[in-house]
C-alpha positions, 0 to 999 in steps of 0.5 A: 499500499502507498503512503497516500493509500495508507492515508486514505485508509486512516481518514475513511477509518477515522474521519481525520487528515494529516493536519488533524493528526499533526494538531492532536500530536501537538496537543498530547505533547508528541510534537513541539512547534511541528518538530517530533519529540516523541518515540515511534513506541509512544505514537503508534500506542496512542494511534492503536488505543485511541483510533484502533489503528493497526501497526502499519497505519500507526506507523504511517502517521509517525512517519508523517509526524516525523516529516517523512513522506510529508506529501501535504494531503490536507 
């Protein structure tokens, strides 16, 4: 599955897009001024617990927050 495919599936499941996850991560203290300050395990646990995402989908959001594949799909 492509990165964009992951984001599309995540949006369908959660109703949230990249901008939403960036905002939520900032509110939770996982990012500061858009810079990732949390570890992958903390991010994936949050996404699995709160949004019931699988590991691959959670890692796609982690990559988004880290700036990898940061293709704006807002």
